[in-house]
C-alpha positions in Angstrom: 38.9 56.2 -62.5 36.0 57.7 -60.5 33.4 55.5 -58.9 30.7 54.4 -61.2 27.3 55.8 -60.8 23.9 54.7 -61.7 22.8 53.4 -64.3 26.4 52.2 -64.8 26.9 50.4 -61.4 25.8 46.8 -61.9 25.5 47.1 -65.6 29.2 47.4 -66.7 32.7 46.5 -65.6 35.3 49.1 -66.4 39.1 48.9 -66.4 41.8 51.4 -67.5 45.2 49.7 -68.0 47.9 51.9 -66.4 50.6 50.7 -68.8 49.1 52.4 -72.0 45.7 53.8 -70.7 43.9 51.2 -72.8 40.2 51.1 -71.9 38.2 47.8 -71.2 34.4 47.6 -70.9 32.6 44.5 -70.2 28.7 44.4 -70.2 27.5 42.5 -67.2 24.8 39.8 -67.7 21.4 41.1 -68.8 22.6 44.5 -69.8 23.3 46.2 -73.2 26.2 48.8 -73.4 26.6 51.1 -76.4 29.7 53.3 -76.6 29.6 56.6 -78.5 32.6 57.8 -80.4 34.5 61.0 -80.8 31.6 62.5 -83.0 28.9 61.0 -80.8 28.2 58.2 -83.2 27.6 54.7 -81.7 30.6 52.5 -82.6 30.7 49.7 -80.2 27.9 47.5 -78.6 28.3 44.9 -75.8 25.5 42.7 -74.8 24.7 39.0 -74.3 25.5 38.3 -77.9 29.1 39.5 -77.5 30.9 42.5 -79.0 29.6 44.1 -82.0 31.3 47.0 -83.9 29.8 49.6 -86.2 32.2 49.5 -89.2 30.8 52.8 -90.6 31.7 54.7 -87.4 34.9 56.9 -87.8 35.8 56.2 -84.2 35.9 52.4 -84.8 38.5 52.8 -87.5 40.5 55.5 -85.5 40.9 53.2 -82.4 41.7 50.1 -84.5 38.6 48.1 -84.0 38.1 48.2 -87.8 40.8 47.8 -90.4 38.8 48.9 -93.4 36.0 51.4 -92.7 32.6 50.7 -94.2 31.7 53.2 -97.0 28.5 55.0 -96.4 26.8 56.8 -93.6 24.4 54.0 -92.5 25.4 51.9 -89.5 27.0 48.6 -90.4 27.1 46.5 -87.3 29.4 43.5 -87.4 29.8 40.7 -84.8 33.3 40.7 -83.6 33.4 38.3 -80.6 31.2 36.2 -78.5 32.6 37.8 -75.2 30.7 41.0 -74.1 33.9 42.7 -73.7 36.2 44.9 -75.6 39.6 46.7 -75.2 40.7 49.7 -77.3 43.0 52.6 -77.1 40.5 55.5 -76.7 42.0 59.0 -77.1 39.8 60.6 -74.4 41.6 58.9 -71.3 45.0 59.7 -72.8 47.1 62.8 -72.3 46.8 66.1 -70.5 46.2 69.6 -71.6 49.3 71.6 -71.9 50.3 73.3 -68.7 48.1 71.0 -66.5 48.9 68.1 -64.2 45.5 66.7 -63.7 42.4 66.4 -65.9 39.1 64.7 -66.3 37.9 62.6 -69.2 34.5 61.4 -70.2 33.2 58.6 -72.6 29.5 58.9 -73.4 27.4 55.6 -73.2 24.0 54.3 -73.6 23.2 51.8 -70.9 20.0 49.6 -71.6 18.7 52.5 -73.8 19.4 55.3 -71.3 22.2 57.8 -71.8 25.0 57.7 -69.3 28.7 59.0 -69.1 31.8 57.2 -67.9 33.9 59.7 -66.0 37.6 59.3 -65.0 40.6 61.3 -64.2 44.2 61.3 -65.4 47.1 63.0 -63.7 50.9 63.3 -63.9 53.0 61.5 -61.4 56.3 63.0 -60.3 59.3 61.0 -60.9 61.3 59.6 -57.8 64.3 61.4 -56.4 66.9 59.5 -58.4 70.1 60.5 -56.3 68.6 58.8 -53.2 68.5 55.6 -54.9 71.9 56.1 -56.5 73.4 56.8 -53.1 72.7 53.1 -52.1 75.5 52.1 -54.5 78.1 53.8 -52.2 78.3 50.9 -49.5 78.9 48.4 -52.4 81.6 50.5 -54.0 83.4 50.9 -50.7 83.2 47.2 -50.0 84.5 46.3 -53.3 87.5 48.7 -53.1 88.4 47.5 -49.7 88.3 43.8 -50.6 90.4 44.5 -53.7 93.0 46.4 -51.7 93.1 43.7 -48.9 93.6 40.9 -51.5 92.5 38.2 -49.1 91.2 35.3 -51.0 89.0 33.9 -48.2 87.3 37.2 -47.9 86.9 37.5 -51.7 85.3 34.1 -51.9 82.8 34.7 -49.2 82.0 38.3 -50.4 81.5 36.9 -54.0 79.2 34.2 -52.9 77.0 36.3 -50.6 76.9 39.3 -52.9 75.9 37.1 -55.8 73.1 35.4 -53.7 71.8 38.8 -52.7 71.9 40.2 -56.3 70.3 37.0 -57.7 67.5 37.1 -55.1 66.9 40.9 -55.8 66.9 40.1 -59.6 64.3 37.3 -59.4 62.0 39.5 -57.1 62.4 42.2 -59.8 61.6 39.8 -62.6 58.6 38.2 -60.8 57.1 41.5 -59.9 57.1 42.6 -63.5 55.9 39.1 -64.7 52.9 39.1 -62.3 52.0 42.6 -63.2 48.5 42.8 -64.6 49.8 44.6 -67.7 52.7 42.3 -68.3 52.9 41.0 -71.9 53.3 37.3 -72.5 57.0 37.7 -73.5 57.7 38.9 -69.9 56.9 35.5 -68.6 59.4 33.9 -71.0 62.0 36.4 -70.1 61.4 35.6 -66.4 61.6 32.0 -66.9 65.0 32.1 -68.8 66.5 34.2 -66.0 65.2 31.7 -63.4 66.9 28.9 -65.3 70.3 30.6 -65.3 69.9 31.5 -61.6 69.1 28.0 -60.7 72.2 26.7 -62.4 74.3 29.4 -60.5 72.7 28.4 -57.3 73.5 24.7 -57.8 77.1 25.7 -58.3 77.2 27.8 -55.3 75.6 25.0 -53.2 77.7 22.0 -54.4 80.8 23.4 -56.0 84.4 23.7 -54.5 85.2 27.0 -52.7 86.6 28.6 -55.9 83.7 27.4 -58.0 81.3 28.7 -55.6 82.9 32.2 -55.7 83.1 32.1 -59.5 79.4 31.1 -59.5 78.6 34.0 -57.2 80.3 36.3 -59.7 78.3 34.8 -62.5 75.2 35.3 -60.6 76.1 38.9 -59.9 76.8 39.5 -63.6 73.3 38.1 -64.5 71.5 40.2 -61.8 73.3 43.3 -62.8 72.2 42.8 -66.5 68.6 42.2 -65.3 68.6 45.3 -63.1 70.0 47.5 -65.9 67.2 46.5 -68.1 64.8 47.8 -65.5 66.7 51.0 -64.8 63.9 53.3 -66.1 62.0 52.5 -62.8 64.4 55.1 -61.1 63.3 57.8 -63.4 59.5 57.2 -63.9 56.8 57.8 -61.4 54.7 54.9 -62.4 56.0 51.3 -62.3 54.1 48.5 -63.9 55.0 45.8 -61.3 53.0 43.6 -59.0 55.1 44.9 -56.2 54.8 48.3 -54.5 57.0 51.0 -56.2 59.5 51.4 -53.4 60.0 47.6 -53.1 60.5 47.4 -56.9 63.1 50.2 -57.0 65.0 48.7 -54.0 65.1 45.3 -55.8 66.4 47.0 -59.0 69.1 48.9 -57.2 70.3 45.9 -55.2 70.4 43.8 -58.5 72.7 46.4 -60.0 74.9 47.3 -57.1 75.3 43.9 -55.4 75.5 42.2 -58.8 78.3 44.5 -60.0 80.2 44.1 -56.7 79.9 40.3 -56.9 81.1 40.3 -60.6 84.1 42.4 -59.9 85.2 40.3 -56.9 84.5 37.1 -58.8 86.9 38.4 -61.4 89.4 39.0 -58.7 89.1 35.4 -57.5 89.5 34.3 -61.2 92.6 36.3 -61.5 94.1 34.9 -58.3 93.3 31.4 -59.7 95.4 32.2 -62.7 98.2 33.7 -60.6 98.5 30.5 -58.4 99.6 28.4 -61.2 98.4 25.2 -59.7 95.2 23.1 -59.5 95.1 23.0 -55.8 93.4 25.5 -53.4 94.9 29.0 -53.2 96.4 29.7 -49.8 95.6 32.8 -47.9 97.8 35.9 -48.8 98.7 38.6 -46.4 
């Protein structure tokens, strides 16, 4: 959004949510803000008394601030909240004209009785180069193939553990980045907490288990991390990421979650198969 100009500066706080381009206006103390709708009609007032909506305004119904529009042409103001703030999905900051990559939007206001205009810009963000991020999978694929070919249980155990830890760490960075995003829904916190519980259980097994249990736990952590990363796969094809972390860091964490996680899971399965083939409860000896 463009910098606020007088009389807006010092009278209103404005925010556009990047996730869905919802618009939030807050009237600062001592000021009265009236928002005009698509037809120029006043449909929202913010002041010291809180938020008031004109139920007769077509725009109030169009943006969802009113469920049942008031019949008649006369203004019908209704107190909606004691907070001098409102959030709604205004059509003016949304979308671009066909064939354009950048555009300007305006929302007319009345600030303390004086006309004013809120001005912002919207533009198209190019998606990242997907193949560059996909290329990071190559080292993990090669490592997995080499380890499966060598069939050395000590190497498999070590690789499963460290790859699992790398994947789990990347997955938690990914989850926390999205959870701490300013546009994150409440369910994102629950999702992140559930993932953290599973990671902590896996870490306990890695730290205190036997060599084989540690390797299997590493594989389990890898499988969990791979799943978490795959749920965030769209970050590799979208130009805007709704994470508290920088875009590059978020994409790197997602790729490591998937690649390191898949490698840890496959090698963990190899360790499990070796356990079954050993046919005994003792440790597996090194095979050459």
